[in-house]
N, C-alpha and C positions, 0 to 999 in steps of 0.2 A: 227351856226354850218355849216361847209362847208365840203362837200365830193368832192374829186377830183381823177380822174383816171390818172395814169401815165403809160407810155409805155416803160418798160424796154427793153433791147436788145432782139431780137427775138431768141427763142430757136433753136439750130442747126437742130433738128429733128422735122419734122411735124408728130404729132402722137395723137392718142386718147387712152383713158383708161390707161394712164401712172400713176405712183405713185410718189408723192412728199414727201420729208423728209427734215427736218431742222436739221443741226448739226453744232455747233460752228459758228453760224452766216452765214453759207453757205446753199444754197438750192440745193438739189440733186433731179434729176428726173430720174426714172428708167422705162425701158421697155415701154409697150404700143403696139399699132397696127399701121401699115402704111395704106396707102390709099386702099390697097387691103384686109385689115383686117388681115394681117399676123403679128403675134407677133414679137416684136423687142427685141434686147439685149442692146440697147443704154443706156449708163450711162453718164449723163451730170451734171455739177455743175455750179451754178450761184453765182457770187460774187456781192452783192448789192453795195459795196463801189466802185468797179471798173466798175460796170454795164457791166459785161463780163461773157460769158459762156465758159466753158472748157469741151472738150470732153475727157472723161476718159476711162479706160479699160472697155470694154463691159462685161456685165454679161455673165458667161459661158453658161447660158441657156436662150434662147429667150422665153419671156413670157409677157402676158398682165395681168393687174389686180392683180399683186402680192401684198401681204401684206408685207410692208417694214417698219421697225422700227429702230430707233437709240438706240443702247445700248452701253454705253461707247463711245469709239472712232471708233465704227464700225456700219455699217448698215446691218441689217439682213433681207434678202428677202426670204419670205416663200410662197410656193405654187404659184398658178396662173393658167393660161391657156396657153397651149403650141401651137406650130406651127401645131400640128395635131388636134387642137381644143379640146383637152382633158386636164383634170386637171393634175398637176404635184405634186410630193412629194418632189421636190428639195428645199433644203435650201442652200443659198449661202451668204457669209459674205464678205462685202467690208471693208477693212481697210482704213480709211481715212488718216492715217499716211503713209502707204506704197502705197496707191492708187492702190490696187490690190485686186482681188477676190480670195476666197478659198471656198471649199465645206464644208458644215456642215452635221451633222447627219440628215438623211431624216425624213420627217413626217411619222407617222404610216401608212398613205395611201395617194394616190394622191388626192389633194383637190384644189378647186378654191373657190372664194367667202369668204375667211377668213377675219376676222377683229381682231384687236389686240391693245394692249397697252404695255407699259414698266413699270414694277414695281420692285423696288429695283435692277435695272440693269438687270432684266430678262425679256424675251419676253413672253407675254401671248397672245395666240390666241384662238379664239372660232369658233365653227360651221364649215361651209364649205359644199361643195357638192362634192361627189365622182364620180368615173367613172360610177358607177351604177345609177347616176343622183339623188340619194337620199340625202336629207339634213342630216347633222350630228349634234350630240350633244356634240362634243368635247370641253373640256377646257384643254388646254395644256400649259405647261411652258417649255421654252427653256433657258438653261444656256450656254451662248456663251463661258464661261471660260472652262467648262468641256465638252462642245459640246454634251450635253445630253438633251433629252426630258423627261418630267415627266407628267403623266396624273393626273389631278385634277378631283374632282367630276363633272360628266357630267351635262350639261344644262338640265333643265326640258323640254325645247322645242327645237327639232332639227331645224336648219335653216342655211341659208347662205346669204351673202350680207347684213349682219346686221351692225349696228353701235354700237360702244363700247365707254364707258367713265369711267375713273378711278377717283372716287370722294370719298374723305375721306376713302381711302383704301377699297372701295366697287367697284366692277366691274358691271356697268350697261350695260345690253345688250337689245337693243330695235329694233323692226321691223325685216326686212329681208324677205326672201322668202322660200317657200316650193314648188318647181317646179315653175309654173307660178303664184301661189297664194301668196298674201301678208300674212305676219305673224303679228298679232296684239299683240302677247305676249310681255311682258315687265318684265324682271327678273333681280335680283341683286345677286351677289356672294360676301359674306363677307369672306375675306381672314383670318381674325382672328378666326372666328368660323368655317371656312372651310365648309360653306353650302350655298345653294341657297334659295332665297325667291322669290315667284311669286308676282309681283306688279300688280296694276290695268292695264288692257289692254289699248292699244292706242284706243281712242274713235272711230276713223273711219278707214276703211280698204282701204289702198292704196299701190301701189308699186312705186318704184323709188322716194319715199319721201326722204327728206334730214333732218338730225337731227343735232342740235347745242346745246352745253352746254354753259351756261353763268350763273355765280353766283349760285343761288339756283334753277335754272330752266333748264329743257331740252325742247327744242322746236321741234315740229314735223311739217314739212312744205311741202306743195304741194304734188306732185306725181301724179300717174295715178290711176284713179278710177277703181274699179273692174269691173264695167259695162262699156265696151268700148265706148258706145255711150255718156257716160258722159265726156269722155276725161280727160285732165289734170285738177287737182284740185287747188283751191285757199285756201284750208284749212290751218288753223294755230291752233295748240293745244299745250298747255303749261302744263308741269308736274312740280309741286313744290316739290322739294326733301324733304323739312322739313315737309310739310303738307301731303305729299304722296297723292296728289290729282291732277287730270287733270282739266283744264278749257279750254273753247273754246274762242279763241281770234278773233279779227277782221281779216277778210280774206285778203290775199294778193291782191293787185290791179290787178295782172296778173296771170292767171292760168298757171302753169308751172310744169315741171318735169325735172330730169337729169340736175340740175343747180348747181351753186356754192353758198355757204352760209357761213357766219361766223359772228363774233362779231367785229365791228369796232366802236370806239367812244361810247362804252357802249350801243350800239344798234345792232339789228340783220339786216344784209344785205343779200339780195338775188340778184343774177345776172346771166344773161344768161339762158341757158337751152333750152328746147323745149316748144313751145306753141301749142295751138290747131290747128294752121294752118300747123303744121308739119315742120316748119323751125326754125333753131337756132335763139335765141333771143339776142338782145343787151340791153334790158331793165334791169334797176337796181332799186331796191326799198329798203327802210330802215324801220324797225319796231321799234317804240319807246315804250319801255317796260313800262315806267311810266304812259303813258296815253293811251295805247292800240290803237295806231294809226299808219298809214303808210304814208310815203312821197316818192314821186318820186325823184330820184337823177340822176345826169348825166349818160347817157348810156355808156356801155362799148365802147371802141374805135372800136372793131369789135365783131361780134357775136361768141358765144362759147356754145357748149353743149358737153357732154361726155368728159369733160375737167378735168384736175387735179386742185385742189385748196387747199390753205393752209394759215393759219394765220402766217405771217412771217414778222419780223421787224415792228410789230405794224400795218401791212397792210394786206388786203386780196388780195392774189395773185391768179389770174385766169390764168391757163397755158395750152396752146395748146387746144386739142379737135377738134371738128368739127365746122367749120364755113360754111357760105353759099357756099363758093367755094371749100369745101372739108376739109381734115385735115389741121391744121394750127400749126405753131410754135410760134404764137404771144402770148405775155404775157401782162397782165394788172395788175396794183397794185393800190388798192384803199386806199387812205389816208384820214385822218380826222383832221380838225382843229376846235377848239372851237371858 
């Protein structure tokens, strides 16, 4: 088994907290923050065949941390944080055919920290934090054809900055925050039955953890312990969807938070992030599911934290973020060969 990092063309904009989306074999990156922490409106597209970036029409609204999802031939950007450092209710739709933006119906309130999926061509978003700084219990559905939002049954646990996975027509919502405190709640919404089910809580309490879905498992990785003196965690916890049980797995070799993770070569890869010395990391490691073991793999070409990441073209792409020298536009793509 061989893992290899490639260095695609550098993204035109150096930025952190941007949002990546794949559509029709192209990679789009929206918004984020510049070196001063000011939200951006940049919209850029990467063509992996040409190894080339194209700067597209900017989003009408500058924002970071937007929840962006591909629905049909459009990208729907929902909420985020504005240049005033406040949540926004703005919904904007980018037509990939026309290469232009238009405004959609706004959210019911200004929200940041949304997470979402696409189901049957409709955008589903959950949670969020409002201007009042309170976590929300929203479950909302947006139809880009009718340009209308619809409310679905509220989540049992209000939260923001959560992770979501659509598995067998169930929406799994895991982790997140309420203020500065981590949320251990793990819940599932069944669309057919139109109801929520509370699942077993995440075993340990951490913020800035990363979650990955692969096959019948959801992986809870790393993050910052609730006791500051404990620093970043090496914890690995695995939830089996069929058995509806958690198990504790072998810890990561490197304690880290705010990192990139995904499934490459039927194994879980973690890369970059922040370590306990407070500097961005280059280290990358792979978890072998079959024998519950970790292996070091080649380091990232440069350090990354607060970066965008996405599984794209059978590779894990790590995009921009913060490097040792500040915000970066560098891109790394991890490939695997048997």
